C-alpha positions in Angstrom: 0.1 0.2 0.1 1.1 3.6 -0.9 2.0 5.9 2.0 0.0 8.9 0.0 -3.3 8.0 2.1 -5.6 10.7 3.5 -9.3 12.0 4.2 -10.6 15.1 3.2 -13.8 17.2 2.2 -15.2 15.7 -0.7 -14.9 18.2 -3.8 -17.8 17.9 -6.6 -15.3 16.3 -8.8 -15.6 13.5 -6.2 -19.3 12.5 -6.9 -18.3 9.6 -10.1 -16.6 7.8 -7.5 -19.0 8.2 -4.5 -21.3 6.9 -6.4 -20.0 4.1 -7.9 -18.1 2.8 -4.4 -21.9 3.4 -2.9 -23.5 1.7 -6.0 -21.3 -1.1 -5.3 -21.7 -1.5 -1.2 -25.7 -1.7 -1.6 -25.5 -4.1 -4.3 -23.8 -6.2 -2.6 -24.8 -5.6 1.3 -28.4 -5.5 0.2 -28.8 -7.9 -2.5 -30.4 -10.4 -0.7 -33.1 -8.2 1.0 -33.9 -5.6 -1.5 -36.0 -6.5 -4.6 -34.2 -6.7 -7.8 -36.0 -4.2 -9.8 -34.8 -1.7 -7.3 -31.2 -2.7 -7.7 -31.6 -2.3 -10.7 -32.5 0.7 -11.0 -29.9 2.1 -9.3 -28.1 4.9 -12.0 -25.1 5.9 -11.4 -25.8 8.8 -13.7 -28.6 9.6 -11.4 -26.2 8.8 -8.4 -23.4 10.9 -9.3 -26.0 13.6 -10.1 -26.9 13.8 -6.3 -23.4 13.2 -4.6 -22.0 16.9 -6.9 -26.0 18.2 -5.7 -25.0 17.2 -1.8 -21.6 18.1 -2.6 -21.7 22.0 -4.0 -24.8 22.7 -2.2 -25.7 21.1 1.2 -29.5 21.6 2.6 -27.2 22.6 6.6 -24.1 24.0 6.3 -22.9 20.8 8.6 -23.5 18.0 6.6 -20.7 17.4 4.7 -18.7 14.6 2.9 -15.7 13.1 3.3 -13.4 10.8 0.8 -10.9 8.3 2.1 -7.6 8.3 -0.2 -4.8 6.2 -1.7 -2.9 8.4 -3.7 -5.7 10.5 -6.2 -8.2 7.3 -5.6 -11.6 7.4 -3.8 -11.5 4.2 -1.7 -14.2 4.8 0.3 -16.2 7.6 1.7 -18.8 9.0 4.8 -21.7 11.4 5.2 -21.9 13.5 8.3 -24.8 15.5 9.0 -27.4 16.7 12.0 -29.1 13.9 13.3 -32.9 14.0 12.3 -34.1 11.1 14.9 -37.1 12.1 16.8 -35.5 11.7 19.6 -32.3 14.4 18.8 -31.1 17.2 19.5 -30.1 18.9 15.4 -27.7 21.3 17.6 -26.0 18.9 19.8 -26.0 15.5 18.3 -24.7 14.6 14.3 -24.9 11.3 12.9 -22.7 9.4 10.6 -25.2 8.5 8.1 -23.2 6.7 5.2 -19.9 5.5 5.8 -18.1 3.1 3.1 -15.4 1.7 2.0 -14.8 -0.2 -0.7 -14.5 -4.3 -0.2 -11.2 -4.5 -1.8 -9.4 -1.5 0.1 -10.8 -2.3 4.2 -8.3 -3.0 6.8 -5.5 -0.9 5.4 -6.8 2.1 7.3 -9.2 4.1 5.1 -11.9 2.9 7.9 -10.0 4.1 11.0 -8.5 7.1 9.1 -12.3 7.9 7.5 -13.6 7.5 10.9 -11.1 9.8 13.2 -11.7 11.6 10.3 -15.7 12.2 10.7 -15.6 12.5 14.4 -13.0 15.8 14.5 -15.6 17.2 11.7 -18.7 17.0 14.1 -16.4 18.1 17.3 -15.1 21.2 15.0 -19.5 21.5 14.2 -19.8 22.8 17.5 -21.3 18.8 17.9 -21.4 16.9 21.2 -22.2 13.1 20.9 -22.8 11.4 17.6 -24.9 8.3 16.9 -24.5 6.0 14.3 -27.3 3.0 12.8 -25.9 0.1 11.7 -26.6 -3.6 11.7 -27.3 -5.4 14.7 -26.0 -8.1 12.4 -22.5 -6.7 10.9 -20.2 -8.4 13.6 -16.8 -6.8 12.7 -18.6 -2.6 11.7 -20.0 -3.3 15.7 -17.0 -4.8 17.0 -14.4 -2.3 15.4 -16.9 0.7 16.5 -17.1 -0.8 20.2 -13.6 -0.9 20.2 -14.0 2.6 19.3 -15.5 4.1 22.0 -19.6 3.2 20.7 -21.6 2.1 22.7 -25.7 0.9 21.9 -28.3 3.4 22.9 -31.1 1.3 23.1 -32.6 2.4 20.0 -34.0 0.5 17.3 -35.7 0.9 14.1 -37.1 -1.8 11.2 -37.7 -1.0 7.5 -39.5 -3.0 4.9 -37.4 -5.5 2.5 -38.2 -9.2 0.7 -36.3 -10.8 3.4 -37.8 -8.5 6.2 -37.4 -6.2 8.2 -34.1 -4.7 8.3 -33.2 -3.8 11.5 -30.6 -1.4 12.3 -29.6 -0.4 15.9 -28.0 3.0 16.9 -24.8 3.1 18.5 -23.4 7.1 19.8 -20.6 8.4 21.1 -19.9 11.3 22.9 -17.6 13.9 21.7 -16.6 16.4 24.4 
């Protein structure tokens, strides 16, 4: 691996690479639980346009996309923003709304750098707590987050899926 690795705020020119990483992740992660025609409808051009818009003109100044890079190549991305959960305080509580490292680039430090950058970013924006919705069956991600200081806060949610409800639990960490 190159020593030229970093994380930075995303630029509009990063949108195609972010969309490609996101689409590949969604196909791999949700291929068995979401209708095939819904996944087939994931148009990378549309996804690119949405990412470009979000990066160029976010709905909230505290909504930020970050990219993990190896040299100048996007290996992963994250989206942080105020948390919109009904029990959240949008001034105090941030959310990591999306966090993906390409499957071929995991366990190389990109995730750790990206997580630290997410925490530093939301802390700099004045948030006091961060939350992250994760699958209760993703033992690897949960173990990594627990070892990084995150903990379950008791909240959970479900989404309709082909194979039954897609469940998530919420983890949180204090930023102060």
